[in-house]
C-alpha positions, 0 to 999 in steps of 0.5 A: 500500500502507498501513502502520498505525503507532501514533500516538505523538504522539496518545498523548502528546497524549491523556495530557496532555489527561487530565492524566496524567504519565509516572509515572501512565501507567506505574503504570496499565499496571503498569510498575515504572518510568517508563522502561518506559512512556516508551520506548514513548511515544517509540518506543524500544520497540514497544507490545505489543497488550495494552498498546495496548488498555489505553491505549485503555481509559484514554483511552476511545477505540477502539483504531483511533484510536491508529493512523495510516496511512502510505502506502508507495509501491511502486517499479516495476522493469523487467526488462531 
């Protein structure tokens, strides 16, 4: 089974490649304070779908590039 998660490290890397500060991103996304965006980038909050779509637009990448797949191992259970 695969679980898709937002690739926070990739978002941070792209932000730095585009030479955008946390404050720049917060403003571009309509946050009143830097903390609103910072909490998303460090995983203290979850990216709303609309915000993630706007991030993809800012970085000019398809939204699916902002995810990674995590393989989840299913445990077999025995009936005894």
